[in-house]
N, C-alpha and C positions, 0 to 999 in steps of 0.2 A: 830432712836433717836426723840428726840423732838426738838422744834426749838430752844431752849437754847444749847444744844448742837453743833445744826448746826454753831449756831455762834461761839461759841468755836475754831472748825474746821476750820472757814473762817480766825478766827484770825490767828491762828498759823499759815495755810498752806498758808496765802496770797490768797486767793479764789477770794476776791473782790464781794463778792454779794451784791447786792444793796439793797437798803431797802422796794422796790417795790419787790423785789423777794423774801425777806424775808415773807412779809404780803401776798403775793398769797400763798405762800408755805403753812402759817400758817392756814391761809383760807383753804385752800385746806383738810389740817388734820382734820379739823371739817366736812367736808362735808364728813358725815360717812353710807350714803346711796350709795357713789361711788365706783365703784369696778375697777377694774385694775390698772395700775401704768401709775401716769401723771410726766411728767419730765417738771422742770422749763426753767432750764438752763442747760449749760455745761459752767464748767471751766477747762482749761488747763487738757483735755483728759477725764473727768470726768464728769458723769450726776450726775445731783441733782433731787431729785424727791420726790413722796409720793408714797407706794407700799398700795393698800386698801385693797388688799389681804392679807397682815402682819398686821393686825390692823392699819392701818392708820402710820405707820411707816414710818420718812423720811429716804432715804437711800442715796446713795453714790456709786457709780457703773463706772468703766473703760467701755470707748468703744471704739471699734476698728473702726467706721466709723462716718463721722459727719451727722446730721441731724436737720432738722427745728424746733427750740422751740420758744415758751413750744406747749408742745404735748402729746399724750396720745398712750400708749399702750393696747388694745384689742382686744381677737381674734386671738392674735399672728400677727397682722397687726397694722403700724402705721399711726396714725390717725391725720391729720397736722392740723385740723379745731378745733373750741374751741366749747363752748354753746351745747354742746351736748344733746337730750333729753332723759330725763330721763329713758325710755324705754329701750334705749341701756345698763344702767347701770342693769338695771332689765333684761333683754335676755342676758348677761354676767353672769349672777347669775346664772340663769339657766343653763349654760353651765356648770359651777361647775370644770372650770378650773385654777381658782386661780393664783397664785403665777409662776405657772409653764407654765404661758401663756404670758410670756413677752416678747416671741424671738422677735425677728423685720420681718419678713419673707414676710409681705405682705404690701402694703401703700394702703392710704384710703385717696383720698384728695376730698371727697365729702361723703354726705349721702346715694348716689344710692350705691356709690362703698362698701362702707360698710354695707349697708343692705347685698351685693353679698356676702363679706365675712363671714358674719354670715352664711348665709346661707351652703357656704363653710365648715365652722367650725365644723358646726352642724353635717355633713355626716361622721360619724363611727358606727359601730356595734354595739354600747353602748346606750339603751335610755336613754335621762337625765329628771330628774323627778322634775317634778313642786315643790316649797315649802322645798326643803331640808335640806335650812340653818337651820330652825328648828331640823331637826333630825341628821344634823353634830356638831350644836353648843350648840343645848337644848337635846340631847339624853336623858339622867336621867329625864328628867323634861317630855318629849313626852311619854316615854315608865313607868314612875311613876304607882305603886302600887296601886297609890292613884287617884281614878279618878275623884275626882275634878282636882288637878290637873294636870292632860290629860286632859280633858276639856278644860282648861284656852290654855294652850297652843296649844292645835287640832285646837284654835278659831284662834290663831293666824298665825298659818299655813295656815290656809284657807284665810286669808285676803290676807297672800302673794300670794300664787295660782291663785285669782284674778287679783293681781297684773299683776302678771307673763302671765297669759291667754291676759289681755289689750293689753301689749306690744307685742306678736305676734298676734293678728289681726291689732295692728297698723304696723307691720311689713309688712305685706302683704296688705294694706288699706282694712281689712275686716268689718263687723260689727259686735262688739261681741255680743250686744243686742240682734239680731236675732239667733245668734249661740243659745243662753242661750234657748230662747223657742223653736227651733227647736228639739234640741240634744236629739238622742235616748242613753238611759244610756245602759251602758254594762251590762253582765248578771254575777252572782257572781262570782269570780277570776277567769271569761275569759275575756281579754285584747279587748276591740275593738277600730278601728280607727273609731272617733265622728266627726274629722275634718280634712279635707286634704287642703295644700294650696301649688300653684306651683309659680314658678318666676325662669324663664332664663330656664328651662329646668329642673328643682328639685324639687320633691316634698316631702313638711315637712308633716309628719301625726302627729295629737294628740292623743295619744293613752291613752284611760279610762281602768284602772283595780278596779273594784269592791270589796273588798276583804273581805271576810268572814269564818276565819281559825282560829285555838287555836295556839296560839307562846310561846314555853315553853321562861321560861326569868330566870333571874338570876342564881344562883347555883354555883357562880365564887368565891373564897376566903372564904368558911364557909359560904358565903347569901345564906339566904334562895331560894329556887326555888319555881315559883309562875307561875302560867298559865295567857295568856293573850290573852282574845278573841277579836282577830285584824277585827274590823270592820270599814268601812269608803272606800273611793274613791282615788286613786292614778292616776295622770296623768304624762305621761311622752309625749316626743316631740322625733322625727327621720326623719332624712333627707333622702333621697334617688338620686340616680344619674342613670343616664340610664343603667352603666354601672352595677348597684347592681341589685342581681335574683330578688329584691322582685319589682322593679320599676313599672312592669306592674301591677303588685296585689294590689297596694297603691289604694285605692279607701275607699269612705264611708261606715260604717258599717262592713268592713273587721274583723271578728273574729280571733284570733288568740291565742297562747300559747307561755310566755315568759318564760325562765328557773327559777325558784327561788331559787336553791342552786344548789350546786356542782355537785351532783349525776344526772342532769338532764343539758341532754348535747343538746337537739335538740328545734330549736325555730322552732314551729310551724304555719302555717299561714293557715285558711281552706278555703276550695273552696268554690262556690259559693253554690254548693249541699250539703255541711253540715251546713250549715247556722242555728244557734242556734239547732244543730242536736245532739253534743256529749259535755257530761257533764265535771265538772271539775278533778274528779278523771280520768277518761278515760285519760284525754289529759295529767296529771302529769304523770302518768305509759308510755304514749308513748312517752312525752320528757327524760324522764329516760334511756327508751330501745331502739326506733328507731333505733339511731345510732351507739348503742355501741360499733359493732362489724366494724364502717370505721372510716376513715380518715376525720379531718376536712379540710378545706381548708388553714391551716396553721396558721389563725389570732383566733383561737377556734371556731370560727363560723361555726354554722351548720342549716342549714336552709331548710325547709320543705315546700312545699306547700301541703297539704294532701288533698286528693280526697275521696269519699268515696267508689272510689274502693283499693286504697292504705290501706285504712284503714281497708278492709276485708281481704288483700291479707299478711298479716305478716305471722310468724312463728307461729306454733302452740300455742306453751308456752307464746310468746309474746299476741296473742289474748287470751291465757286465763288469764294472766296478766290483760290486763283491762277488760276481762268481771269479773275477780272479784272485780276491783275496783268498776267497775257499779254496782257491785249487791250490794256491801258495802253504795252505793251511795242513791239507789234505796232505801234499808232501812229507810232512814232517809224521803224520802218523803212520800207523802200522798196515802195510795194505791188507795183511789176511784181515785183520778186525772189519777192514768195510766190505773183502769179499762175503764176508760172514752177514754181515747184517745185509745186502744187496739177495744171498740165497736166503735167508727168512722172510725178508719181503716177499718176494716172488715164487717162494717154495709152491705153491699150487697153479703154477705157470703163468698167473698173470694175474691184476689187478685191477676193477673197473671203478672209475671214480668219476661222477655226471657224466656218462654217456662216453669217454674218453678211455677205450682200453690201452693198457699200458704193459709191456713185456719188458722182459731183459733184454731184446734188439728192436723193439718197434713200438710205436704210440700209432693209436686208429679211431678218428672221428668221423661215421657217417660213412664210411665207405674208403674216408685219404687217409692213406697208410702212408707211413716216414719209416724206414730201415733203418737202423745201426746197431752196430755190437754196444756200444757204449752208453746206448739209451738207459739202460737200468741203472749204469753210476750215475747219470744226468739226475735220473728222477729221484733218486735215494737224497742225492746231498745238497738238491735244490729244494726241497720238500714239495714236490710237486702234488704229489700225493694228498698233502693236506690241504689245500683250495677248496674253497666252499666254491667257487666260481670261476672253475678253470678256464682259458683263452684258448683256444687250440694253437691260432698263430701266436700266440706270443711264447708257447711253449714252443713250438718249433724256431721261430727266431732267437729263441735265448738258447736253444741247443746248437742251432749252428755258429753261435759265439764260443758254445764250451769247445766242439770240435775243434774250432780255429784257433783256438787256446789264445783269444782276444782279452790285452793282458791292459792293466789301468798305470801309468808310469807318472811320473812329475815331470812337468816340460817345466827348464830354467826361464825357457826365453819366453814364455806366455806366462807364468805362474801359476798353470794349472793343469787339471789333470789331462794328461793324455790319451787316447787308445790305442793299443799296435797290437799288430797279429803275429806271433810267433810260432805258425805253423807250420810243423816239419813233417817229412813222411809223405803218407799218403794214406786218401782215406775214401771208403764207398759210399755213397747215402742213395737211397733212392727216396722219392719225395716225389707223391700223386704218381702221374703219370711218366716221369721224367729220371734218369739215372745219372750221378754224379760221379767224375771219379777225383778227386781235390789230390793235386801233385805240387809238393815241393820240389823248387831246381832253381838249384845255386841259393838267390836270395829274392827268385821269383815265385809265384803261385799260380799254377795253371788249373782251370777248370773244364773239364771234358778237350783237352789241349788248347785251350786258349788264354793265352797269358792276361791274366785280370788285377787290376790296381789294389792292393792290401787295403786300402782303406772302402774298397765299395765291394770287398768279397760277401760281409753279410748280406747286403742288400741285394745283389745280383741273385745270389744261392736261393735267398727267398724267395724272389721271383717265380722259379720252380712249382710253388704250390699252384698260383692259376696261369702254367702254363698247359694247354692242351694236349700235346704229345712233345714226343723229344724231339722232332725238327723243327720246331717253333722256336722251343727254349735253345738250341745251337745256334740257332741264326741270333737269336739276341744275345748267347754271350759272342759271337762273333762281330757283332757290332760296340757292344760294352767293352771289349778287348782293344777297339780303336779309337771308341768317344768313350772317357769317361764319367762315371755318373754326374759330376760336377759340371761338365761342360756341358751335357746333356740338358740341364738343368738352364743352365747360362743359355744357351740356343733355342729353350722353350720359353723363356722368359724374354729373348731380346737382346740380351745386354748383361753388362754387371756393373755394381754399384755398390761404392764403398761411402763409411764416415769417419773419416779423417781427421786429424788434430794438427793445427799448425801452432806449432811452436817455439818462443825464443830459443836459439842457442849461442855459445859462446863465439861463435867464428861467424857471426853475422850480423854484423852492425845496421843494417839497413831497419828502419823501423818496420814492427811485425805488430800487428794486432791477433793477441793469441786466443784463437776459437778455433772452432770444428767448421770443416768443408765437406760436400760431399761431390764425389768422382764417380760420374758414371761415362762406362762406354759400350754404345752398340757390338753386337757381334753376332756374327755368322759365318757360316761354313759352306765353301766350295770344294770340290775334287780334291775331299781328303785334306782341306788347310783351312787353318782358322783366320778369319780377316776383321777388322775395327774399321771404323769410318771415322775420318777426323773432317770436318767441312767439304762435305762431298770425296773425298778420297779415300780409297780402299788400302790399308797398311797390314802386313802380315804378320798374324802372333808369331813370334820367331821361339817363346820360351812362356807356355801358357803356366808352369806353374807362376814363374816371378809375376806372373800378371795376377794370379789369383793371392798370393802373397801380399797384395799391395796392401787389402785388409784381412787383414791377420792382425789379431789381438798382441799386442807384444808391450813387454812389462817395458814403461819406460826406461826404466834402470837398467837395462839391458841394453836400449839404443844406445843413450848415454849422452852429454855432449859434445862430447870428439869426435862422435859418429856422425853429428850433423843433424840429430833429432827427427822427426815423424818424416817433415815434408822434403827433406833431403833426402830420405830415406827412401817415399815416394817417388820424387826424381828419379833417383838412380834402377830403381826398380821397373819404371815407361823403358826406361834405355834400355835395359836388359831383355824387356819383352816383346816390344814392338818393333820392327824392323824399318831403319829407315826415318825412324821419327826424329824430326831437328827440336832446338832447346824453342822455337817460337811455337811450334805446335804442343809442347808439351805445357808450355805457361797457357793456350787457348782451351786445350782440357781441363788446365786448374780451374780457368774464368770462366769456362761455359759448363762445368759441373752440374751446378745446380740449377739449370736452366734443362739440361738432358739427365739430370733424375727425376725433374717435376715429370717430363714427359714420359717418363720410364713408368714411374709411381702410377702415374692416371691409365697409362695402358692395361698394367697391371689390375686396377681396379674393378676397370670395365669388363675384363674377362672374369675376375672372381662375383662379380656382380653377376653377369649372365649366367655363369655355372649355377650359383645359389637360386638365380630365379628359375633355373630349369631343374633346379633340384627342387624346390619348394612344388613346382609340379607335377615331379615322382612321384612325390612324397601324398600329396591330396588325388592323385589317380589311385595309388596305392591301396589309400584307407576307403576310397571308392570301391576298387575291387573285389579289396578282402572283406569289406566290411565290418572294419576296426574301428570298434568305438574307445570315445575316449576316455580314459579313467585319469586319477589324479596319477601322476609322474609318468603317464605314458597313453599306450593302449592296450586294450582286450580284444584277442582273434579268437573264434572258432576254427578249425580243422576242419576238412571234410571228413577226418573218422567220427570227429564230434568232439576233440579234444579242446581244452579251452586253454590257450595261451594268455602272457603278459609281457609286454615289451619297455622295458623302462628308457623315456628318451633322450634320459642324459648319458647312462653308464651303456645303453642298449641291450642291456640283460637281460636274459629269455627264460621264465619260468612255465610250467604246467601249471595249472590252476588246477585244485582239488576241495570241494567243500566251499566254494567261493574266497581262496585262498591260495596264493602262490606257495608250491608244496617243493616239486624237483626243479633243480637248475637245466635248463637246455642247456648244453654245448652248439654254440653257431660257428658254421666254418667259413667265414669269409675276408677271403688271403686278399681280394683287388682291389677293396675298399678302402683308401684310405681315411681315416677317421680323424685326421688333424686340423682340418678346416670344418666351418658351418655347412657348406656343402656336403663336405663328404659326411657326413655324419648323418645327415638328413637322406643322402644315399643310402646308408647304411641301415637308417631305418626302414625306410622307404622294402626294400629289398628286404628282409627280415620279416614285414607284413606280408607281403607275397610269398614268401618261403613256408609260412606257418599256414598261412590260410589252405596250404597246398600237401602241409606237415611235412614240408622239407625241409633238410637241417645242413644243406651246403648251397651255399650263394650262386657259383654257377650254374645251379641246377634252374634257377630263376628262367635263364636263358632258354631254356626247353619247352617253359608254358609257352600259352597261347598270348605271349602280354608285346608285341612288337608294338605296338604303338606309346604305351607305358614307358618302355625302354626306350 
């Protein structure tokens, strides 16, 4: 309401508002640069004041407790003194709390108490951006297709940001002009802490983000779509208490990545060893994928301190996606600068890192050599040389992905990221004892003249590391060319199983209980053909891809009710994949799927239990033969040379021991042992104990020892 309306209510309800109070309220309404709630008087249990955050209107509110007047409410604090500096209102505008900030939870009787309250109020999980008033109130002008209009309103926003910065420096009693001269600007799209304040054990950071990306605009309600090149600088503030996980890392020039969309879930802070080493596309991918399978702390906060080791220890598919983003970003940069960086790094001919030797065209660890002309390029742009605990096999596998140009692309049908091979041309690689020539012919890829499915290329090529000679590897290539890795696993398991949904659709009025079912089919191979068995009768698989697609995770929106839903899709694929199958037999498959699944899972469980039993026996024997001593988190071993080593039972990391403490990381070459299972990890641990007892670093050399019974 305005002042005239207030006078009317005063007359009707006999509020007895004085002329002085009317005058003060009227003058307060005109103070358009103020924020928060001003309360001039209390009459008969009602407060009368001006809400600056609601367009400076006069409001009358019922109150439940007494308080001194006149007063103000900002930052959820009752302020009992007047003549506030204008910086207080500026700081309140930064916080963007507006009318939701009028609860009186605290009290400030002087300026110092109010300053403490401001710091407390700023402590939450969201950055507060400077200059947001214009984005909130004048959004259309700020993002207009008219460049002149954007420039005009952008200038107003710049002035507001400067005023807000000066208010922050006033709050902490520091020199703003000095800050302007000394500040180091952030890299494009990678936020950086450009200033840190501290007050009463609280740390407030000013974070700068220099933006340079393309943003889609318009397109709503038949409006045209256009793309704005977003360029400029954003400044945010965040405050931290000692119980915040970020507290000890709030320091000047700390780089970070703050999520920019709903699909980006992780807030990444870069450790010192990654300062100015990771680019924007990599961080964007990591923010999307890093914590996709983990729970947050309940408040949507997912914070990670990203070190060079953690960056390089992610799952293979995540690393593929990160490298894909890196590759796209690199193509936009000058190749001349790239060449100069590589030349500078390798100017002495080689770099040795934790027992691994890197050159421009090779990497070598304990006599196992991998050669290709692009290795120097790969090492530099994936920070391999920065790792404290490099794992040779992972480096090789990532390089294979790099050479094959494995890319990450969004798959609309599954609503997930798919990984595709974009390899073109030809490459020659030497891996251990094996030479490989990779060629693209039309839409196929051949390895040593054997066509290999694109989905299998990385794993097939990687096996070259643990093949002892060229002949064995070429025989493996010939088999994998005929029987892809998916089929090899299905045949090894003895069958294939899917967990499927049963859903109602509008083209089927029969009563259907909406739930999940398990579909299982045994599978075997004879004379180059694949068969499944249904009620004792063998049926040939005529389309293996269709059979495998039954278990593919499909977005329900992509199937649609008109398409028959999940159940009808399954029936169609069974017809397409199995030769001579009848409707009755499909019904039997679906009805008996649960029983078949139980039998199959029981067989797999028994096999895994047997493997684990053997692995435990192997580990116990390895401990005995190596005379390993159990220590916290692993074992300690003394080699024949007298050197002492430690092995971590969980991470399998090996260190040489000096003066009773782990000192130098030892790179172990063990490509043939999978560590994805419990029994696999125990096998790998046992191998390491036997290797280190003989001062060996390559796992295959275990077989040369007189340990036949143990193996």
